[in-house]
C-alpha positions in Angstrom: -22.9 77.7 13.8 -25.9 76.4 13.2 -26.3 72.0 14.0 -26.8 71.4 10.1 -23.4 73.3 9.5 -21.8 71.7 12.3 -23.2 68.2 10.9 -21.8 69.1 7.4 -18.3 70.4 8.7 -17.6 67.1 11.1 -19.1 64.8 8.9 -16.5 64.6 6.4 -13.6 64.7 8.7 -15.2 61.3 10.4 -15.2 59.9 6.7 -11.6 61.1 6.6 -10.5 59.7 9.8 -12.5 56.5 8.8 -10.3 55.9 5.5 -7.0 56.7 7.1 -7.7 54.0 9.9 -9.1 51.6 8.2 -8.3 51.3 5.1 -8.6 47.8 4.5 -12.5 48.0 5.0 -13.0 52.0 3.9 -10.1 52.7 1.9 -9.9 55.5 -0.6 -11.0 53.9 -4.1 -10.0 57.0 -6.2 -6.4 56.3 -4.4 -5.1 53.6 -7.2 -1.5 53.2 -5.4 -3.2 52.5 -1.9 -5.8 50.2 -3.6 -3.0 48.3 -5.5 -1.2 47.7 -2.4 -4.5 46.5 -0.5 -4.9 44.2 -3.1 -1.7 42.5 -3.2 -2.2 42.2 0.7 -6.0 40.5 0.6 -4.5 38.1 -1.9 -2.0 36.8 0.0 -3.5 37.5 3.5 -6.7 35.4 2.3 -4.3 32.3 0.9 -2.2 32.1 3.7 -4.8 32.6 6.1 -8.1 31.9 4.4 -11.0 34.3 5.8 -8.5 36.7 6.9 -9.6 38.9 3.9 -13.5 38.6 4.9 -12.7 39.7 8.2 -10.6 42.8 7.5 -12.5 43.7 4.5 -16.1 41.6 3.8 -18.1 40.0 5.4 -17.0 39.5 8.7 -19.4 36.5 9.2 -17.8 34.7 6.3 -14.7 35.3 8.0 -15.1 33.9 11.1 -16.4 30.8 9.2 -13.5 30.9 7.1 -10.6 31.6 10.0 -12.8 28.9 12.4 -12.0 26.3 10.0 -8.7 27.3 9.2 -7.6 27.4 12.7 -9.3 24.1 13.3 -7.7 22.4 10.2 -4.7 23.9 12.0 -5.0 22.5 15.3 -5.7 18.8 13.6 -2.8 19.3 11.7 -0.2 20.0 15.0 -2.3 17.2 17.2 -1.4 14.6 14.7 2.1 16.0 14.1 2.4 15.4 18.2 1.0 12.1 18.2 3.2 11.0 15.3 6.2 11.8 17.5 4.8 10.9 21.0 2.5 7.9 20.2 3.3 7.1 16.5 1.4 3.2 16.6 -1.6 4.4 18.1 -1.9 7.4 16.0 -0.6 5.4 12.8 -3.4 2.6 13.8 -6.1 5.5 14.1 -4.9 6.9 9.8 -4.3 3.9 8.8 -8.1 3.2 9.3 -10.2 3.0 6.1 -13.1 5.0 7.7 -10.5 7.6 9.2 -9.0 7.9 5.7 -12.6 8.6 4.2 -13.4 11.4 6.8 -9.9 13.1 6.1 -11.1 12.7 2.3 -14.0 14.6 3.1 -12.2 17.4 5.1 -10.1 18.2 2.4 -12.6 18.1 0.2 -14.7 20.4 2.0 -12.1 22.8 3.4 -10.7 22.7 -0.3 -13.8 24.2 -1.5 -14.4 26.9 1.6 -10.6 28.0 0.4 -11.4 28.3 -3.5 -14.8 30.0 -2.2 -12.7 32.5 0.3 -10.2 33.2 -2.6 -13.0 33.7 -4.9 -14.7 36.4 -2.9 -11.0 37.6 -1.8 -10.7 39.0 -5.7 -14.4 40.5 -5.8 -13.2 42.5 -2.5 -10.3 43.8 -4.4 -12.1 45.7 -6.6 -9.7 45.1 -9.6 -10.8 48.2 -12.0 -9.8 50.6 -9.2 -6.3 49.2 -8.9 -2.8 50.4 -11.3 -2.5 49.1 -14.3 -0.8 46.3 -15.3 -0.3 45.5 -11.4 -4.3 44.6 -11.7 -3.3 42.0 -14.0 -0.3 40.5 -11.9 -2.6 40.6 -8.8 -5.5 38.9 -11.1 -2.6 36.4 -11.9 -1.6 35.6 -8.4 -5.0 34.9 -7.2 -6.1 32.6 -9.8 -2.5 31.1 -9.5 -3.4 30.1 -5.8 -6.7 28.7 -6.5 -5.3 26.2 -8.9 -2.7 25.4 -6.1 -5.4 25.0 -3.4 -7.9 23.2 -6.6 -4.7 20.8 -7.9 -4.0 20.2 -3.9 -7.1 18.7 -3.2 -7.2 17.3 -6.2 -4.2 15.4 -5.3 -4.7 14.1 -2.1 -8.8 13.2 -1.8 -8.4 10.5 -4.5 -5.3 9.4 -2.9 -6.7 9.6 0.7 -10.0 7.5 -1.3 -7.9 5.2 -2.4 -6.3 3.9 0.5 -9.1 3.5 2.4 -10.2 1.5 0.0 -7.2 -0.7 -0.7 -7.0 -1.0 3.2 -10.6 -2.0 3.7 -10.8 -4.8 0.7 -7.1 -6.3 1.1 -6.7 -6.3 5.0 -8.5 -8.0 7.6 -10.5 -6.3 10.0 -11.4 -9.2 13.0 -8.4 -11.2 12.5 -6.8 -12.1 15.8 -3.5 -9.9 16.3 -0.8 -12.4 17.0 2.8 -11.6 18.5 5.9 -12.0 17.3 7.3 -15.8 17.4 10.4 -16.1 19.1 11.0 -12.3 17.2 9.9 -12.9 14.2 6.5 -12.3 12.2 6.1 -15.4 10.1 3.8 -14.7 6.9 2.7 -17.4 4.1 3.4 -15.7 0.6 1.4 -17.4 -2.0 0.8 -16.4 -5.5 -1.0 -18.7 -8.3 -3.3 -18.4 -11.5 -7.2 -17.8 -10.4 -7.7 -17.2 -14.4 -9.1 -20.7 -14.7 -10.9 -21.0 -11.4 -10.3 -21.1 -8.1 -11.4 -25.3 -7.8 -8.8 -25.6 -9.8 -6.1 -23.4 -8.3 -2.7 -24.9 -7.1 -0.4 -22.3 -5.5 2.7 -22.3 -8.2 4.5 -20.0 -5.6 4.9 -21.4 -1.8 7.5 -19.0 0.3 7.2 -18.0 4.2 9.4 -14.3 4.8 10.4 -13.9 8.2 10.6 -10.5 9.2 12.3 -9.7 12.6 10.6 -7.4 14.6 13.5 -5.6 16.6 15.6 -4.8 13.0 13.0 -5.3 10.3 15.7 -7.8 8.6 13.7 -9.6 6.0 13.9 -13.8 5.7 12.4 -15.3 2.6 12.5 -19.6 2.9 11.3 -21.2 -0.6 9.3 -23.9 -0.2 8.9 -26.2 -4.0 5.5 -26.7 -4.4 6.2 -30.4 -5.2 7.7 -31.0 -2.0 6.1 -34.4 -0.8 4.9 -35.7 2.4 4.8 -32.6 4.8 4.1 -33.0 8.0 1.0 -31.0 10.1 2.0 -28.3 13.1 1.1 -30.1 16.0 -2.7 -29.3 16.8 -3.9 -28.9 13.3 -7.0 -30.6 12.2 -5.2 -32.0 9.5 -2.9 -33.8 11.3 -5.4 -35.6 12.4 -6.1 -37.1 9.2 -2.9 -37.2 7.9 -0.5 -38.2 11.3 2.5 -39.1 9.0 2.5 -36.0 7.1 0.6 -35.3 3.8 0.2 -38.7 1.9 -0.3 -39.2 -1.5 -3.6 -40.3 -3.5 -5.4 -40.8 -0.1 -8.6 -40.3 -1.8 -8.5 -42.2 -5.5 -11.7 -40.3 -6.1 -9.4 -37.4 -5.7 -6.8 -38.0 -7.5 -3.9 -35.7 -5.9 -0.8 -36.0 -5.3 1.8 -35.8 -2.1 3.0 -32.5 -3.0 2.7 -29.2 -0.7 0.1 -27.2 -3.8 -1.9 -30.4 -3.3 -3.1 -29.7 0.3 -5.2 -26.7 -0.7 -7.3 -29.3 -3.1 -7.2 -31.8 -0.1 -8.7 -29.5 2.6 -11.0 -27.5 0.5 -12.3 -29.1 -2.9 -12.0 -33.3 -2.0 -13.3 -32.4 1.2 -16.2 -29.9 0.4 -18.3 -31.2 3.1 -15.5 -31.0 6.2 -13.5 -28.1 4.7 -15.1 -25.4 6.8 -15.4 -28.1 10.0 -11.8 -28.3 9.8 -11.2 -24.1 9.8 -14.5 -22.8 10.9 -13.2 -19.5 11.8 -11.0 -19.0 8.8 -13.5 -17.2 6.4 -14.3 -14.8 9.3 -10.4 -13.9 9.9 -10.3 -13.3 5.8 -8.9 -16.6 4.6 -10.1 -20.0 4.1 -9.8 -23.7 4.6 -7.2 -24.4 1.9 -5.2 -21.7 3.0 -5.1 -22.8 6.8 -4.2 -25.7 5.6 -1.3 -25.2 3.9 0.0 -23.1 6.6 0.1 -25.5 8.9 2.2 -27.7 6.6 3.9 -24.6 6.4 4.5 -24.3 10.0 5.6 -28.4 9.7 7.8 -28.0 7.2 9.8 -24.8 8.3 9.2 -24.8 12.0 7.9 -21.9 12.5 4.6 -20.3 13.9 3.0 -18.9 10.8 0.1 -17.0 11.6 -0.7 -14.8 8.4 -0.3 -15.1 5.1 -1.0 -13.3 1.8 -2.2 -14.8 -1.7 -0.8 -12.9 -4.8 -2.8 -13.5 -7.5 -0.5 -13.9 -10.2 -3.4 -13.2 -13.5 -2.9 -9.9 -12.6 0.5 -9.7 -11.5 1.5 -7.7 -14.3 -0.6 -4.5 -13.0 0.9 -4.2 -9.8 4.4 -3.8 -11.9 3.3 -1.7 -14.1 2.0 0.5 -11.4 5.5 0.7 -9.7 6.9 1.4 -13.1 8.3 -1.5 -14.2 11.4 -3.7 -12.2 15.3 -4.0 -12.8 16.2 -8.0 -13.0 19.5 -9.1 -14.1 18.8 -11.9 -16.4 21.5 -15.2 -16.2 19.8 -17.3 -19.6 17.2 -16.8 -22.6 14.1 -17.5 -21.5 11.1 -18.2 -23.8 7.4 -16.6 -23.5 4.5 -18.6 -24.2 2.6 -21.5 -23.1 5.0 -24.6 -23.6 5.6 -27.2 -26.1 1.9 -28.8 -28.1 3.8 -32.2 -28.3 6.6 -33.7 -26.5 10.0 -32.5 -27.4 9.1 -29.4 -29.4 11.3 -26.7 -29.8 11.0 -23.7 -27.7 11.6 -21.8 -31.2 8.3 -23.0 -32.3 6.2 -22.2 -29.7 7.6 -19.1 -28.2 5.8 -16.1 -28.7 8.7 -13.9 -27.4 12.4 -14.1 -25.8 13.7 -12.5 -22.4 17.2 -12.2 -23.4 20.1 -12.3 -20.4 21.4 -9.1 -19.2 20.0 -6.3 -17.0 16.3 -5.6 -17.8 13.9 -3.4 -16.9 10.9 -5.1 -17.4 7.4 -4.3 -17.5 4.4 -6.5 -16.3 3.9 -8.7 -19.1 7.3 -9.5 -19.0 8.0 -10.2 -15.4 5.0 -12.0 -15.3 6.6 -14.4 -17.9 9.9 -14.2 -16.4 8.5 -16.0 -12.7 6.0 -18.0 -15.0 8.6 -19.6 -17.7 9.2 -23.2 -16.6 9.7 -25.1 -20.1 13.8 -25.0 -20.9 14.6 -24.5 -17.1 14.2 -26.7 -14.0 11.3 -25.9 -10.8 14.4 -24.7 -9.0 15.5 -22.3 -11.4 12.0 -20.5 -11.6 11.6 -20.4 -8.0 15.0 -18.5 -7.4 13.4 -16.0 -10.7 10.5 -15.7 -8.4 12.7 -14.5 -5.2 14.8 -12.4 -7.6 11.4 -10.6 -8.9 9.7 -10.5 -5.1 13.1 -8.5 -4.2 12.9 -6.6 -7.3 9.2 -5.2 -6.2 10.2 -4.7 -2.9 13.0 -2.4 -3.9 10.2 0.0 -6.3 8.1 0.2 -3.2 9.7 3.3 -2.5 8.2 6.2 -0.8 8.6 8.4 -3.1 7.5 5.5 -6.1 4.8 4.7 -4.4 2.9 8.4 -3.8 3.6 9.4 -6.9 1.9 6.4 -8.3 -0.5 5.8 -5.2 -4.0 5.5 -7.0 -2.4 3.1 -9.6 -0.6 0.9 -6.7 -3.8 0.6 -4.8 -6.0 -0.3 -7.4 -3.3 -2.9 -8.7 -2.7 -4.2 -4.8 -6.6 -4.4 -4.3 -7.4 -7.3 -7.2 -4.3 -9.1 -7.2 -3.3 -9.3 -3.3 -5.6 -11.0 -0.5 -4.5 -11.8 3.2 -5.6 -12.2 6.5 -2.9 -9.7 8.6 -5.1 -7.6 10.4 -5.3 -3.8 10.0 -4.2 -2.9 13.0 -0.4 -4.7 12.4 0.1 -2.0 9.1 1.5 0.4 11.6 4.0 -1.9 13.0 4.9 -3.3 9.5 5.2 -0.2 8.5 8.0 0.9 10.5 9.7 -2.3 10.0 9.8 -1.8 6.2 11.3 1.3 6.7 14.0 -0.1 8.4 14.1 -3.1 6.2 15.0 -1.3 3.3 18.7 -0.8 4.5 19.1 -4.1 4.4 19.6 -7.2 2.0 17.1 -10.0 2.1 18.2 -12.8 3.4 16.8 -16.4 0.4 16.3 -19.8 1.6 15.8 -22.1 -1.2 14.7 -25.7 0.6 15.4 -27.3 -3.2 18.6 -30.5 -3.7 20.6 -27.3 -4.6 20.0 -24.9 -1.9 22.4 -24.8 1.5 21.0 -27.9 2.7 20.6 -30.1 -0.3 16.6 -30.8 0.5 15.5 -33.9 -1.2 12.4 -33.3 -2.5 10.4 -36.5 -2.0 12.0 -37.4 1.5 12.8 -34.3 3.1 14.6 -34.5 6.5 12.1 -32.0 8.2 14.6 -32.1 11.4 17.3 -31.0 9.5 15.5 -28.1 7.6 14.3 -26.6 11.1 17.7 -26.6 12.5 19.1 -24.8 9.9 16.1 -22.2 9.8 17.0 -22.0 13.1 20.8 -21.1 12.4 19.7 -18.6 9.7 16.7 -16.8 12.0 18.7 -16.9 14.9 22.7 -17.1 14.3 23.8 -16.1 17.8 22.1 -18.5 19.9 23.5 -21.2 16.8 27.3 -20.0 17.3 26.6 -19.6 21.3 
């Protein structure tokens, strides 16, 4: 037999063997059933393990790149999961860093784009025209569906990672020092006011201290009346040197403030514009201000608690946060008017009210909740404080993981617009853990009012009695012992 004849007889044998042993890369295109099975496998494998379809049937170089990216993503996920199990605080500190979140968003987008590119290339490798009908339509539909799932996942995750990065970077202080718990509690001064008329005229309408048990997550909120008088300042406070007998009214006739808690900011920051920065030189660098720091020192003097941090809620944009959370559920005890108040003394509420909040169970939107917190002309200031505390608890109840995740971008956007704080970013993992613990416990509320548990006289408060009472609330075991 001649060499040419041998070649003619062997070549078909090699080709047949190749088709039989490597049907993914070199299928018999004339076998529609084989091409159909191959199509299903390529689409499924290419989606479950991106890059595998190219290694089996297409460009090995592209396939190796896709497999490498896939394996790297699996390793990152596995390392992250192990870190969260074995080194939770450290892992959360890293994951909650704004730059890390931005990097993760970029990785998600890049890998998602690569995944879609590989899926499109896989559909090309399937060679639909060689598959059986109607299976070819099923293969095409499955490939498109999986691409939509991939693209949708990227479209869902990436913007939320970016929103989280922006919110964390905008709200929480990167350079503020971490202060350990004081007697087992993290204490935060919670302030609320409208900023719409300009910060120079702003006075805090709501002042309270949130005490979070560092072990159990239990939350106690102590409400301080905004018109509480003669507040003492904590030892070592710059304001204590100026007001050794407590905050005195009308100390500066040209400024003309009263001795109320919500005038302390004005005394420290506005009327002492030349001294405010020198009183608290590190305030701005740590994400605070002289007026807030002075109010912190007064709240420490009133409560006897160490208060290293504050959180300010701009009530002018408060409605946006409530709407972002999907509204809040409130049990209204009495009819309340909406509106800015009477035009003259004694004007009936029916004449100036722009609407009413009726008694009973209500699911409030942001606008209604804002009026519920603000309404003051037909009730006392103490009633208003209780409504604000009720509203705070209702908002906390809405901060469930499911609710926040489904509305994350709106919540983050609203939070960035209305919240200011000097809580360090590095404390967020700790506070998140405590928040999970707190969800299963009732919030304890203490109001320092004449109608409260210790009947505080607004004009001449007994601060020693307040200190002793709060000590018994926060440390009941020691008090009973």
